[in-house]
C-alpha positions as CSV (number, residue, x, y, z in Angstrom):
1,M,-51.4,95.2,62.5
2,A,-47.9,95.5,63.2
3,D,-46.1,94.5,66.2
4,I,-44.1,97.9,68.0
5,T,-42.2,98.0,71.2
6,A,-40.5,101.0,72.9
7,R,-36.6,100.8,73.9
8,F,-34.8,104.0,75.3
9,G,-36.9,106.6,73.2
10,W,-36.8,104.4,70.1
11,R,-39.2,102.4,68.5
12,H,-39.2,98.6,66.9
13,L,-41.3,98.0,64.5
14,R,-42.3,94.2,63.3
15,A,-44.5,93.3,60.2
16,A,-46.5,90.1,59.4
17,P,-45.2,88.4,56.1
18,T,-48.8,89.7,54.9
19,A,-48.2,93.1,55.7
20,H,-46.4,95.8,53.4
21,V,-45.1,98.4,55.7
22,R,-43.5,102.0,54.2
23,C,-41.2,104.3,56.6
24,H,-40.6,107.9,55.6
25,R,-38.2,109.6,57.9
26,R,-38.6,113.5,57.2
27,G,-39.8,112.8,53.8
28,R,-37.7,110.3,52.6
29,L,-38.7,106.8,52.1
30,V,-36.1,104.7,54.0
31,H,-38.4,101.3,54.0
32,D,-40.3,99.8,52.0
33,G,-41.9,95.8,51.6
34,P,-43.5,93.0,53.5
35,G,-42.4,91.4,56.8
36,L,-39.8,94.1,57.3
37,S,-38.7,94.6,61.0
38,F,-36.6,97.9,61.8
39,W,-35.9,100.4,64.5
40,F,-37.0,103.9,64.0
41,R,-37.6,107.2,66.2
42,A,-41.3,108.1,66.4
43,L,-40.6,111.8,66.5
44,T,-39.2,111.8,62.7
45,S,-40.9,108.6,61.1
46,S,-43.8,108.1,59.2
47,L,-45.4,104.6,58.9
48,S,-47.8,103.2,56.6
49,E,-48.6,99.5,57.0
50,V,-50.9,97.9,53.4
51,P,-52.6,94.4,53.7
52,V,-51.1,92.1,50.9
53,D,-52.9,89.2,51.3
54,D,-56.6,87.8,49.6
55,R,-59.5,89.1,51.0
56,E,-63.3,88.4,51.5
57,L,-65.7,91.0,51.2
58,A,-69.7,89.6,51.8
59,V,-71.6,91.7,49.8
60,S,-75.8,91.5,50.5
61,F,-78.0,93.8,48.7
62,H,-81.4,94.3,47.4
63,A,-82.3,94.7,44.0
64,R,-85.6,94.6,41.6
65,T,-86.3,92.7,38.8
66,S,-88.1,94.1,35.7
67,D,-91.5,92.8,37.1
68,F,-91.0,95.2,40.0
69,Q,-90.3,92.1,42.4
70,D,-87.7,92.7,44.9
71,V,-85.0,90.1,45.4
72,G,-82.1,89.9,47.8
73,V,-78.4,89.6,46.5
74,Q,-76.0,87.6,48.4
75,A,-71.9,87.6,46.8
76,T,-68.7,87.1,47.7
77,V,-66.0,89.7,46.2
78,T,-62.2,88.0,47.0
79,Y,-59.4,91.2,46.4
80,R,-56.1,91.9,46.6
81,I,-54.0,95.1,47.0
82,H,-51.4,94.4,44.2
83,D,-50.0,97.9,44.4
84,P,-49.3,98.9,48.2
85,A,-47.7,102.2,47.0
86,T,-50.8,103.4,45.0
87,A,-52.7,102.2,47.6
88,A,-50.8,104.1,50.4
89,A,-51.0,106.9,48.3
90,R,-54.8,107.1,47.7
91,L,-55.5,105.2,50.9
92,D,-55.2,106.1,54.6
93,F,-52.8,103.2,55.1
94,S,-50.8,105.2,58.1
95,I,-50.5,103.5,61.7
96,D,-50.0,104.9,65.2
97,P,-46.2,105.1,66.0
98,D,-47.1,103.7,69.4
99,S,-49.6,101.0,69.0
100,G,-49.4,99.9,65.4
101,A,-53.2,100.4,64.7
102,W,-54.5,102.5,61.9
103,R,-55.4,106.2,62.2
104,G,-58.3,105.8,59.7
105,A,-60.5,102.8,58.2
106,P,-59.1,101.8,54.8
107,L,-60.4,98.6,54.8
108,E,-64.1,100.2,55.5
109,Q,-63.2,102.4,52.1
110,I,-62.3,99.7,50.0
111,A,-65.4,97.5,51.7
112,T,-67.7,100.2,50.5
113,L,-65.9,101.0,46.9
114,L,-65.8,97.4,46.0
115,T,-69.9,96.7,47.4
116,E,-71.2,99.8,45.3
117,S,-69.1,98.7,42.5
118,A,-70.9,95.0,42.2
119,Q,-74.1,96.6,43.7
120,Q,-74.5,98.8,40.4
121,H,-73.5,96.2,37.7
122,A,-75.9,93.6,39.8
123,L,-78.5,96.1,39.7
124,D,-78.2,96.9,36.0
125,V,-78.4,93.4,35.2
126,L,-81.2,92.4,37.3
127,A,-83.2,95.6,36.1
128,R,-84.0,94.1,32.7
129,T,-84.5,90.2,34.2
130,T,-87.5,88.7,35.2
131,L,-87.6,87.3,38.6
132,A,-88.5,83.9,37.1
133,S,-85.2,84.4,35.0
134,A,-83.6,85.9,37.9
135,L,-84.4,82.8,40.1
136,A,-83.3,80.1,37.4
137,D,-80.0,81.7,35.5
138,G,-79.4,84.7,37.6
139,V,-76.9,83.7,39.8
140,A,-74.2,82.9,36.9
141,T,-75.7,86.3,35.2
142,V,-74.9,87.9,37.7
143,R,-72.0,86.6,39.0
144,E,-70.5,86.9,35.5
145,R,-71.6,90.5,35.0
146,V,-70.7,92.0,38.5
147,G,-66.8,90.0,37.6
148,S,-66.7,91.6,34.1
149,G,-67.6,95.2,35.7
150,L,-65.2,95.3,38.7
151,A,-62.6,94.2,35.9
152,A,-63.6,96.9,33.7
153,E,-63.6,99.5,36.7
154,P,-61.5,102.3,36.2
155,R,-60.8,103.2,40.0
156,L,-60.1,99.7,41.3
157,P,-56.4,99.8,39.6
158,A,-55.8,103.6,40.2
159,T,-56.5,102.2,44.1
160,G,-54.1,99.4,43.8
161,I,-57.0,96.8,44.1
162,E,-57.2,94.2,41.9
163,V,-60.4,91.7,42.2
164,V,-60.0,87.8,42.3
165,A,-63.1,86.3,42.2
166,V,-66.6,87.2,42.3
167,R,-69.1,84.6,44.0
168,V,-72.5,84.9,43.7
169,V,-74.4,82.8,46.8
170,A,-78.1,83.4,46.0
171,I,-80.9,85.3,44.6
172,R,-83.8,85.5,47.0
173,P,-87.1,87.1,46.6
174,E,-89.2,87.9,49.4
175,P,-90.6,85.1,51.7
176,E,-94.2,85.7,50.5
177,V,-93.1,85.6,46.7
178,E,-90.8,82.6,47.6
179,R,-94.1,80.6,48.9
180,A,-96.2,81.6,46.0
181,L,-93.5,80.4,43.7
182,R,-93.6,77.3,45.9
183,T,-97.0,76.9,45.5
184,P,-97.1,75.7,41.8
185,A,-94.3,73.2,41.8
186,R,-95.4,71.9,45.3
187,E,-99.0,71.4,43.9
188,Q,-97.1,69.8,40.5
189,I,-95.0,67.5,43.2
190,Q,-98.6,67.1,45.3
191,Q,-100.3,65.6,42.0
192,E,-97.3,63.6,41.1
193,A,-97.6,62.0,44.5
194,D,-101.3,61.5,44.5
195,R,-100.8,60.3,40.9
196,A,-97.8,57.6,42.1
197,T,-100.2,56.7,45.0
198,Y,-103.3,56.3,42.8
199,E,-101.1,54.3,40.3
200,R,-99.8,52.1,43.3
201,R,-103.5,52.1,44.4
202,A,-104.6,51.0,41.2
203,V,-101.3,48.5,41.1
204,A,-102.2,47.2,44.3
205,V,-106.1,46.6,43.4
206,E,-105.4,45.2,40.3
207,R,-103.3,42.6,42.4
208,E,-105.7,42.0,44.8
209,R,-108.4,41.4,41.8
210,A,-105.8,38.7,40.3
211,I,-105.3,37.2,43.8
212,A,-109.2,37.1,44.3
213,E,-109.6,35.5,40.5
214,N,-106.6,33.0,41.7
215,E,-109.0,32.4,44.8
216,L,-112.0,31.7,43.1
217,A,-110.7,29.8,40.1
218,S,-109.0,27.5,43.1
219,K,-112.2,27.3,44.9
220,I,-113.6,26.4,41.3
221,E,-111.2,23.6,41.0
222,L,-111.5,22.4,44.4
223,A,-115.3,22.2,44.0
224,R,-114.8,20.4,40.7
225,R,-113.0,18.0,42.1
226,E,-114.8,17.6,45.3
227,E,-117.8,17.0,42.7
228,Q,-115.5,14.3,40.8
229,L,-114.6,13.0,44.4
230,V,-118.2,12.5,45.2
231,E,-119.2,11.0,41.9
232,Q,-116.3,8.8,41.8
233,S,-117.2,7.7,45.6
234,G,-120.5,7.0,44.8
235,I,-119.4,4.8,41.7
236,N,-116.7,2.9,44.1
237,A,-120.1,2.3,46.9
238,R,-122.2,1.5,44.1
239,R,-119.5,-1.0,42.8
240,R,-118.9,-2.2,46.3
241,A,-122.8,-2.7,46.7
242,E,-123.4,-4.7,43.2
243,E,-120.3,-6.7,44.2
244,S,-121.2,-7.7,47.6
245,A,-124.9,-8.2,46.6
246,A,-123.1,-10.9,43.4
247,A,-121.0,-12.2,46.8
248,D,-124.1,-12.5,48.4
249,A,-125.9,-14.2,45.7
250,V,-123.2,-16.4,44.7
251,R,-122.9,-17.1,48.5
252,A,-126.7,-17.8,49.2
253,E,-127.0,-19.7,46.0
254,A,-123.9,-21.8,47.2
255,E,-125.8,-22.0,50.3
256,A,-128.8,-23.0,49.1
257,A,-127.1,-25.4,47.0
258,R,-125.1,-26.8,49.9
259,T,-128.6,-27.1,51.6
260,V,-130.6,-28.6,49.0
261,R,-127.8,-31.5,48.7
262,L,-127.6,-31.7,52.3
263,A,-131.3,-32.1,52.6
264,R,-131.2,-34.6,50.1
265,A,-128.5,-36.1,51.1
266,E,-130.3,-36.2,54.7
267,A,-133.4,-37.5,52.8
268,E,-131.7,-40.1,51.4
269,A,-130.0,-41.3,54.4
270,A,-133.5,-41.0,56.4
271,R,-135.0,-43.4,53.6
272,L,-131.8,-45.9,53.7
273,T,-132.4,-45.3,57.6
274,G,-135.9,-45.7,57.7
275,G,-135.6,-48.4,55.1
276,A,-133.0,-50.5,57.3
277,R,-135.0,-49.6,60.1
278,A,-138.4,-50.9,58.7
279,E,-136.6,-54.0,58.0
280,A,-135.2,-54.4,61.1
281,Q,-137.6,-53.7,63.0
282,A,-140.1,-56.2,60.7
283,A,-137.1,-58.8,61.3
284,W,-137.6,-57.9,64.5
285,L,-141.0,-58.4,64.6
286,R,-140.6,-61.4,63.0
287,V,-138.1,-62.5,65.7
288,H,-140.3,-61.7,68.5
289,A,-143.4,-63.6,66.4
290,E,-141.8,-66.6,66.2
291,A,-140.0,-66.6,69.8
292,S,-141.9,-68.8,72.4
293,P,-143.4,-66.6,75.4
294,A,-140.5,-67.6,77.5
295,T,-138.3,-66.1,75.6
296,L,-139.9,-62.9,75.1
297,H,-140.9,-62.8,79.2
298,A,-136.6,-63.3,79.4
299,L,-136.1,-60.5,76.9
300,A,-138.7,-58.3,78.6
301,A,-136.8,-58.6,82.0
302,T,-133.7,-58.4,80.4
303,R,-134.8,-54.8,79.1
304,L,-136.7,-53.9,81.9
305,A,-133.0,-54.7,84.3
306,E,-131.3,-52.6,81.5
307,N,-133.1,-49.4,81.7
308,L,-133.8,-49.5,85.9
309,P,-131.8,-47.4,87.9
310,R,-128.9,-49.1,89.8
311,I,-130.6,-50.7,93.4
312,D,-128.1,-50.6,96.2
313,S,-129.9,-52.7,98.4
314,V,-134.1,-53.2,98.9
315,T,-135.8,-53.0,102.2
316,L,-139.0,-55.2,102.4
317,S,-141.6,-54.4,105.1
318,P,-144.1,-57.7,106.1
319,D,-146.8,-56.4,104.4
320,V,-145.3,-56.0,101.5
321,L,-143.6,-59.3,101.8
322,T,-147.0,-61.2,102.7
323,G,-148.9,-59.4,99.6
324,L,-146.1,-59.8,97.2
325,L,-146.1,-63.8,98.2
326,A,-149.7,-63.9,98.0
327,R,-149.4,-62.5,94.4
328,L,-147.1,-65.1,93.1
329,G,-148.9,-67.9,94.4
330,T,-151.8,-66.6,92.5
331,A,-149.8,-66.0,89.6
332,D,-148.3,-69.4,89.9
333,S,-151.7,-71.1,90.3
334,G,-153.3,-69.7,87.5
335,A,-150.3,-70.5,85.4
336,A,-150.7,-73.8,86.5
337,G,-154.3,-74.2,85.9
338,R,-153.9,-72.7,82.3
339,G,-151.0,-75.0,81.6
340,T,-153.4,-78.2,82.2
341,A,-155.9,-76.9,80.2
342,E,-153.8,-76.3,77.1
343,G,-151.7,-79.0,77.6
344,P,-154.5,-82.2,76.0
345,A,-155.6,-79.3,73.6
346,A,-152.0,-79.2,72.0
347,G,-151.1,-82.7,72.5
348,N,-147.3,-81.9,72.5
349,G,-146.9,-82.2,76.3
350,P,-146.4,-79.3,78.3
351,A,-147.1,-76.2,77.2
352,A,-144.2,-73.9,75.8
353,G,-143.1,-70.9,77.9
354,A,-144.0,-72.9,81.0
355,R,-141.5,-72.5,84.0
356,P,-140.8,-74.3,87.1
């Protein structure tokens, strides 16, 4: 929209670079071009402003496919007015000299023209296409058909309009149909997911089986080795027992041999000792047999004295001393009598062994 200001009955217009302004004064064109700035009188001037920039027009409509399915088409048409003079002559682009606003709605007319033209070509191509083909390849087909149809539309160049580009955003069926169409794909995806799950489970089961087999093989190998260990332990224990028994036998034989030798030695020693003792005893007896009674008495007294305990002091009571003296007197009288009787019989003087 142009910027218009009032000064002392005059008006000043300043247009944007993307707006083509045409000013007629008394039916004669006095200003024509984009981005102009000039003074004019409102009572004698007629103004029109035509935008010359690229504009985007969103197009949305419904179409029916060959299998009688309703689809929604969303597209965008880019256009511009390449001939402002023709557009201003065919459409009402006049502006108010006081506010600069359009008196009519020229852009809405252009939008209606482009929408209906695009919709006509899209409906024509979709009416001969099935829903599956429209959803699969319909975007490119509709874009090419709408672009070529708008380029060949005779009214657009006659109005000064040029179509720059056509973009088809989407072709969508009704929500129920779309859900129904998604079902097979979802089922297939679910089947693939289930198949992957089953394969993963199968792989897991196979791995678990391999692990179980390895564990079983390990247990069998451990049991076999344990059996070998027990067998070897038994062999070792038996060998130790045999070695111990052999050692005990050798030790017993050695002990028996030593005992026999000791017994023989002791027997020989005893025999020799007995013989020596017997010879000594015989010699002792011969010596005693040849000795006199006095000598024997003396030896007996000596042996008795050697075997008596030590006597520090002896106390003799009168009764004991009297009896002892009496016995000694009796013994001396008997000995003297026996000596007198034996002396003449021997014929060798006093008796042997007599003590004074």
